[in-house]
C-alpha positions as CSV (number, residue, x, y, z in Angstrom):
1,M,78.1,177.3,43.7
2,T,80.1,176.2,46.7
3,A,83.2,174.3,47.0
4,A,80.9,171.5,48.8
5,L,79.0,171.2,45.7
6,D,82.0,170.9,43.0
7,Q,83.5,167.3,44.4
8,G,81.6,164.1,46.1
9,P,79.7,161.1,44.5
10,L,76.7,163.8,43.9
11,S,78.1,166.7,42.5
12,G,76.2,169.4,41.0
13,L,72.6,167.4,41.2
14,R,69.9,169.0,43.0
15,V,67.9,166.7,45.5
16,L,64.8,167.2,46.9
17,V,64.3,166.6,50.7
18,P,61.0,166.1,52.4
19,R,61.5,168.1,55.6
20,A,59.5,167.6,58.6
21,A,61.5,168.7,61.7
22,T,63.3,172.4,62.6
23,G,66.8,172.3,63.5
24,P,69.8,170.6,61.2
25,D,68.2,168.1,58.8
26,P,70.7,165.2,58.9
27,V,69.3,164.3,55.3
28,A,70.5,167.6,54.1
29,I,73.7,167.6,55.9
30,A,74.7,164.1,54.3
31,L,73.6,165.1,51.0
32,T,75.7,168.5,51.2
33,A,78.7,166.2,52.3
34,A,78.1,164.1,48.9
35,G,78.7,167.6,46.6
36,A,74.7,167.4,46.6
37,E,72.7,170.8,46.9
38,P,69.5,169.9,49.0
39,V,65.9,171.5,47.8
40,T,64.1,171.1,51.3
41,V,60.3,170.9,51.0
42,E,58.1,170.5,54.0
43,L,55.9,167.7,52.5
44,I,54.5,166.5,56.3
45,T,53.8,168.3,59.6
46,T,54.2,166.4,62.9
47,V,51.9,167.6,65.5
48,P,50.6,166.2,68.8
49,P,47.7,164.8,69.4
50,E,44.7,166.8,69.9
51,D,43.5,165.5,73.5
52,P,47.0,164.4,75.2
53,T,45.1,163.0,78.3
54,E,45.6,159.2,77.5
55,L,49.1,159.9,76.3
56,D,50.3,161.2,79.9
57,D,48.1,158.4,81.7
58,L,50.4,155.9,80.0
59,L,53.5,158.1,80.6
60,L,52.8,158.3,84.3
61,A,52.0,154.2,84.4
62,L,55.4,153.8,82.5
63,G,57.3,156.2,85.3
64,S,55.6,153.6,87.9
65,G,57.5,150.6,86.3
66,Y,54.1,149.0,85.1
67,Y,55.7,148.6,81.4
68,T,58.4,145.8,80.6
69,W,59.3,147.2,77.1
70,L,58.8,150.9,75.5
71,V,59.0,150.7,72.1
72,V,59.8,153.6,69.8
73,T,59.1,153.5,66.1
74,S,60.0,156.5,65.3
75,A,62.4,159.5,66.3
76,A,59.1,161.9,65.2
77,T,57.9,160.5,68.9
78,L,60.6,161.6,70.9
79,P,59.7,165.5,71.1
80,V,56.2,164.8,71.6
81,L,57.1,162.3,74.6
82,T,59.7,164.7,76.2
83,S,57.1,167.5,76.2
84,R,54.1,165.3,78.1
85,A,57.0,163.9,80.4
86,E,57.9,167.3,81.5
87,E,54.2,168.0,81.8
88,I,53.8,165.6,84.0
89,D,57.3,167.0,86.1
90,S,59.3,164.3,84.7
91,T,62.1,163.8,81.9
92,L,61.6,160.7,79.1
93,A,65.0,159.2,81.0
94,E,63.4,159.1,84.6
95,L,59.9,157.5,83.1
96,V,62.0,154.6,81.9
97,T,64.2,153.7,84.9
98,D,62.6,150.4,85.5
99,T,62.0,149.6,81.9
100,R,63.4,148.2,78.7
101,V,63.5,150.6,75.9
102,A,63.6,149.2,72.1
103,A,64.0,151.6,69.0
104,V,63.3,150.8,65.6
105,G,66.7,152.1,64.1
106,P,69.9,153.7,64.1
107,A,68.4,156.7,64.1
108,T,65.5,156.6,66.5
109,A,68.2,154.9,69.0
110,R,70.3,158.1,68.7
111,A,67.4,160.6,69.2
112,L,66.6,158.4,72.3
113,R,70.2,158.4,73.6
114,A,70.1,162.2,73.1
115,E,67.8,162.6,75.9
116,G,69.2,160.4,78.0
117,V,67.7,157.2,77.6
118,H,69.6,154.2,77.4
119,V,68.8,151.7,74.8
120,D,68.3,147.7,75.2
121,L,67.4,147.0,71.7
122,V,68.2,148.3,68.1
123,P,67.2,145.5,66.0
124,R,69.9,144.3,63.4
125,G,69.5,144.8,59.9
126,T,66.5,146.5,58.1
127,S,65.2,148.9,60.5
128,S,61.7,147.9,60.5
129,A,58.3,146.4,62.3
130,A,59.5,143.2,61.0
131,S,62.7,143.2,62.0
132,L,62.0,144.2,65.7
133,L,59.4,141.6,65.8
134,E,61.8,138.9,64.5
135,Q,64.2,139.7,67.4
136,W,62.1,140.8,69.9
137,P,63.1,138.8,73.2
138,A,60.7,135.3,74.1
139,L,57.9,136.4,76.5
140,S,58.5,135.1,79.9
141,G,55.8,135.5,82.6
142,E,53.5,138.0,81.9
143,G,55.0,141.5,79.8
144,R,53.6,144.8,79.2
145,V,54.9,147.1,76.4
146,L,53.9,150.8,75.7
147,A,53.8,151.5,71.9
148,P,53.2,155.6,71.1
149,H,52.8,156.0,67.2
150,A,51.8,157.8,64.6
151,D,48.0,158.2,63.9
152,L,48.8,156.4,60.4
153,A,51.4,153.8,61.8
154,S,50.7,150.4,60.3
155,P,49.1,148.2,63.2
156,R,51.8,145.4,62.0
157,L,54.2,145.8,65.3
158,V,51.7,145.8,68.0
159,D,49.5,143.1,66.0
160,G,52.7,140.9,66.2
161,L,53.5,141.4,69.8
162,R,50.1,140.7,70.8
163,A,50.5,137.6,68.7
164,Q,53.3,136.6,70.7
165,G,51.5,137.2,73.8
166,W,52.5,140.6,75.2
167,Q,50.1,143.1,76.5
168,V,50.4,146.0,74.2
169,D,49.1,149.5,75.1
170,D,49.5,151.6,71.9
171,V,48.7,155.4,71.8
172,V,48.4,158.0,69.6
173,A,51.9,160.2,70.3
174,Y,51.4,162.9,67.3
175,R,49.2,163.1,63.8
176,T,50.8,163.3,60.5
177,L,49.6,166.3,58.2
178,R,49.8,167.6,54.9
179,G,52.7,170.2,54.9
180,A,52.1,174.0,53.5
181,P,52.2,174.5,49.9
182,P,55.8,174.7,48.4
183,E,57.6,178.3,47.0
184,P,56.4,179.0,43.7
185,E,60.3,178.6,42.9
186,V,60.8,175.2,44.5
187,L,57.2,174.1,42.4
188,A,58.8,175.7,39.1
189,A,61.8,174.1,39.7
190,W,60.1,170.9,40.0
191,T,57.8,171.0,37.3
192,G,60.6,172.7,35.2
193,G,62.9,169.5,35.3
194,D,65.7,171.4,37.8
195,I,65.9,168.9,40.6
196,D,67.5,165.6,39.8
197,A,66.1,163.1,42.4
198,A,63.8,162.9,45.6
199,L,64.2,161.3,48.9
200,L,61.4,159.8,50.5
201,T,61.3,159.4,54.2
202,S,58.0,157.4,54.5
203,G,54.5,156.6,52.6
204,S,53.4,160.1,53.9
205,T,56.2,162.3,52.0
206,A,55.2,159.6,48.9
207,R,51.7,160.9,49.0
208,H,52.3,164.3,49.8
209,L,55.1,164.3,47.1
210,V,52.2,163.9,44.2
211,E,49.7,166.2,46.2
212,L,51.6,169.1,46.6
213,L,54.4,169.2,43.7
214,G,52.7,166.3,41.2
215,P,54.1,163.0,40.3
216,P,58.4,163.4,39.3
217,P,59.1,164.2,35.8
218,P,61.1,161.8,33.4
219,G,64.6,161.4,34.7
220,V,64.1,162.5,38.8
221,L,65.7,159.9,40.5
222,V,63.2,158.9,44.1
223,C,64.9,156.9,46.0
224,C,63.1,155.5,49.2
225,I,64.3,155.1,52.9
226,G,62.7,151.5,53.3
227,P,60.1,148.8,52.1
228,S,57.1,150.0,52.8
229,T,58.0,154.0,51.9
230,E,58.8,151.9,48.5
231,A,55.6,150.0,48.4
232,E,53.0,153.0,48.6
233,A,55.8,155.1,46.3
234,R,54.7,152.4,44.0
235,R,50.8,151.9,44.5
236,L,51.2,155.6,43.5
237,G,52.9,155.0,40.5
238,L,56.3,156.2,41.1
239,H,59.2,154.5,40.0
240,V,61.6,153.8,42.5
241,A,65.3,154.0,41.7
242,A,66.9,152.5,45.1
243,I,65.9,151.7,48.3
244,A,68.2,152.4,51.5
245,D,70.2,149.6,52.7
246,A,70.5,151.1,56.3
247,Q,67.5,153.1,57.5
248,T,69.7,155.8,58.3
249,P,70.0,159.8,56.5
250,A,73.7,158.4,55.2
251,G,71.9,155.0,53.9
252,L,69.6,157.1,52.2
253,V,72.2,159.1,50.2
254,G,74.2,156.4,49.6
255,A,71.5,154.8,47.5
256,L,70.9,157.8,45.7
257,A,74.8,158.1,45.0
258,A,74.6,154.4,43.8
259,A,71.7,154.6,41.6
260,H,73.1,157.6,40.6
261,A,76.0,155.8,39.4
262,R,74.3,153.1,37.7
263,R,72.9,155.3,35.5
264,P,73.9,156.0,32.1
265,H,75.3,159.5,31.3
266,H,72.9,160.1,28.6
267,D,70.0,159.1,31.3
268,L,70.5,162.3,33.0
269,H,67.7,164.6,33.7
270,P,66.5,165.5,30.1
271,R,65.3,169.2,30.4
272,R,68.6,170.2,32.4
273,A,72.6,169.5,31.0
274,P,74.8,168.4,33.5
275,R,76.9,171.5,35.7
């Protein structure tokens, strides 16, 4: 056991992380800093649209200053947008020179800034379509919004903006698919009670957790990054121990730490003694 696992509010806990991206995982990093051992499982994978023609056309319009706003509701959108921008011999930062940019939350805003994009609107409070709609500026004259999104995204934001009078072009930027089957040792640890908690970052991760690993065994703390993820988890019959106040990796790990602190000692995972 490493020294990192011997201290912190989650010391010794093994926590399932629904990894969906390459490179360092901020959730896994936050867990390690809190003393936990992250167990990463590719519950979901994201892929570009089968035909990117519509997205490319709308990005060309974006670069011409056609849109008032670009709204980005997930950091997972960024790799596709930057890749398609390169295909049309540009960068995302160049395409939004004359366009205001909104991000659904701090994590998405950071991903945009890493691409050199200035972010004009990040809603206070919950990172959600509802918060964006509540804090979206009032329409003055004619306004156009480009809204790239996942294939499984809720239409709430697009419908809400249209109800406010905005002209919205929404386009699928990426598809969310079920990940690969987990490694046998991970499945054995899950079913055998050797994992203490699971972090869910979307409704898709909740669905694919059940499909790929099965429902959480008794004693597993399930924590969700936001209300929509919680709703899907509860629809699947999962008991949700906590919801992050801030929809960020640190917020999600903090919610798990609070749920773990509230749990009586005798309620620790019944199949494995504390380390």
